[in-house]
N, C-alpha and C positions, 0 to 999 in steps of 0.2 A: 566685820567677819575677825574673830579674834585667831590667833597664832595658832590657836587647836586649831578653830573651824578651816581655816585654811588647810593646816597640817592635811584632815583627815580629807575635806577638797582633793587635793593635789593625791593622797594616798587612791583613793577611790574612781580618780582618771585616770592613773596605771595600772592600776586594775579589770578596770575596763576597752584600754587599748591591749592593753595584753591577752584579754579576753578574745576581743576578737581578730587579732592577729595569729589567735593557734586556732582558730573555726574558721579563717576565712581563709588557712591554706587547709588544713585539714576539708572542710564543705564544699569550698567555694564562694563565694561574694556572696550570690545570688541567692542561694541556697539559705543561708544563714539569717534570721528573724533578732531584732532587737531585745526579742525577751528571752534568744538562747544564750546570746551576750551576756545579760546582765545576767543569767542564774548563772553562768558561767562565772561570771565576776564577784560573784557572791552578794551581789545587790537586786533591789525591786525591777521590773523595770519601768516604774514612774521616777525612780532614781535615773536611770540612763539618760533621759529624758531633759535632766536640769543641765547635763552636761554636754551630751551630743542629740540635735536635732534629728535627725537619721544617721542611718547607713552611710552616705556620702559624705556627711561633718566626718563621720571616724574611719573611714578608707584615708581620706584629705589628709587628718590629723597623725594616722599611723605612717604616711607613703613621705609627707613634704621634708621631714626631719633630715632621712636616708637621700633622697634623689636633691633635695640642696648641698649637702655633704659631695654627692659626688659632683655638683655644677661646678663647684670650688675647684674640685680637684680637677676637670677640664680644662675650667679656664685658667689655672695656672698652667698647665701644658698648651694652650694654644697661645700664653703670652711668652713663651721660649721663642728664642731665636736658632729654629731647627728649620731642618729642609720640610716642607709643608707637606710629602709623605710621607714623614718621619715623624710628625705630628699628629697626622691621621690616625696612624697605627699606634699613638703610644693612646689617643684618647680612647682608640677601640678597645683597647687590650683592657684599658682601665675598665671600660665598660662592661665589658666581660669580666672581671674579676671581678666586679662588683654583683653582677648579676648570682656568680658562683657565688659568693660569698652569702647572699641572701636569696640562696636558691631554694626557699618553701613560699618565699614570699616574693622573691622579682617581678612575677606574671602582677602584682595586685602593684607594687609601685609602676608599673611600666605600662598594664595594659586594659586592668579594669576600668570601667567606664571612660575609656579613650574616646576621642573624636579625630578627625582626619589631622594629619602631621602639620596642615599649610591653614588650617583654621585660624584665624585670624580673632574669632568675633567669642568665642567660647569664656563662657561668666566664670567656669569652675575652675579654681585657684590652682588646682591640683594638675590641671591639663594646659593652662597657663605654663608650669615648669616646663612638665615633658614637652613643649612644642617650643619654647623655649631651649631645651637641652638639646634637639632634634634640628635644631636652628643651629647650634655649635656646631654639629655635623656637619651638617652641609655647607655654613662655609668654609670648614676645614677640607671641605672636598674640593670645594668651588678653587680653593687655591691650589689644591693639584692638577686639576683639568682646565683651570682657565677661562670656566665658561659665563656668561652673562649671568646677574642674579632670577633675571626675568626668564631665564630659557628652560622648558618643559625640560631639556633631559635633566638637568639639573637636580630637578625634584625628583625625577624620576629614579637616576643611578643613587639617590641619596637614601629614599625608600628600599633601594637593594641592598645597599650596604646596612642598612637596620635588619632587615630582610635574615640579609647572611648572619649578623652577628649575634641574634638573637633564635637562626637555627643553630650556631654553633653552643649557646649557652643551654638550647635543650636537648643538645645531644649527650649533655653533660650532668643534667639535674639530677638526675641518680645514680653517680659515680660514688662507689666508696672513696673513692682520694680525694684528699683536700686538695681545696684550693692552691697552693703552692705544689704540692705536685704534679697537679693538673697543670697548672702552668710550667713549671721545668720540664715538662715531657712533651710540650702543647707549643709550646711558644714559636719555636720556628716552623711548624705547621703554621699557623694562626699568620703569622708573618710573612710564608710563603702566597696564602690564601688571599690576604691585602695586594701582593705584587701581581698576581695574576686577577684579583680583580681591575685594579686601576690600569692594565696594560690593557685587558678587555673595554672599558670602559675608554680609554686613548684613542684605541683603533675603532671602537664606532664613530667615535666624533671626527675621523678624520678621513673614514668613508662614507661621512657627510656634507662635508667640507665642499 
């Protein structure tokens, strides 16, 4: 492939990915067809299959880079020598900021075509990354609660944490405030929410001993 051909292919891929992002966000992943994406990208419906075999491949291509960048930030925070509860709060806030920054597409990145968070056998690369990230939250929560890795309460409480984070994000996806404005105004509330949640988890654990 010549340099000119390679450049043209890269430009076509960018247009297809951009078109898919627009359509997935506006119409929903399940409603969009490959033909519609090709039309939005300005290419033929046969051309799109040269680069992406199906919508799932497009979803993966679109979602992997931002999620990988988020994972890098989370892993960096997990490597800090802070109190486990402070680390859990920090990675939770990082997740909230990520979702609010990508408020039109975060559901694509996090939820579309997802599987159970403890599924060890998923073949989809995107879900492997999603579940790896969930595992980071589980590990951070485990350090706070001092539960065994095979304790079913750990998985349950990790899910509750994730439900709560997604609930926070969903509340503000339509807000006209910027991410900075939201975080400046609400960070104390988020911190208190994490404190209350952890206190509740610890209380439940102590009751079952």
